[in-house]
C-alpha angles and dihedrals in degrees: 000000000000095000093044092054090042091054093048092048091049091052089050093053091046089057096043099044142020100250123198125183124206131180098016088144088067092070112105113248100192101052144025117264147185122255108211104198135182113240123235107147146351087267092068101089098048092038096052092036093053093054099039113088122245130020116324129197128187143178118251127185111262093241090070090066094061094087108068100213095047091043089054091050097050092040088053087054092053104269123151126184127259129187103227119218093012102092093252101197090170090068090052091051090048090050092052092046090052092051093047090051092056100263121126123234126222114203135174106214095190088069094216140042119279114240096199101035094249122125116254130214097274133208133260097245094104090046092052094047093044093048095048093045093042091227130139121257117224116197113221123198118204105198131187140117129284097306143356114266134161109300094003110163108246122186119197110198122195111202129204116289119258119213113221092207088067088066107022121057101193121053093187097046110019116203110244093223091051089050089055090053090051091048091050090053098053092041090053090050091046092051090050091053093049104035102022129217110293094222091052100045097094092056119356092172090221117149117228116231096207130226120333 
């Protein structure tokens, strides 16, 4: 069912928007991983999830599961509920279990949608989950203009994977300061994907990979 729904959602987004994928070769092929994405709209999880290979899971605020049809849709796409602002350790445990079972995890470290399209400071949740699971973190930039409209050009950029063990010494009891350093790294990469480096904007020299 997951892959059927994923295919249908991908077709929908292809019709609604002009989707371009960059950096897909950066995604690890021999292990599960976290996708740390910037957050622009409610469409982000199904849009990124439908174009990323493999099976994706993601946290969604528990209020989104109140409507049965929508709850069925996002659950079919790998969503599981999280109680925001309540220290929901169960959602963290579920995330780690999903990663250890071979499923990928999509997470939005800013914690809320950006109103101006710029990348915020971010939180250490992805760092904690990645460190405890021992899985790479891949920054993902979702790039488009001010708002999503019919046939808006959307570019999804997959950055290079970051290994938590390069920043965090203990997998069982990660050091909070080391988690902050890891968080700062993937947020910096994420900002670079979304906003670009000012000195490179005139001619980055990057080759486009085309539509996927």
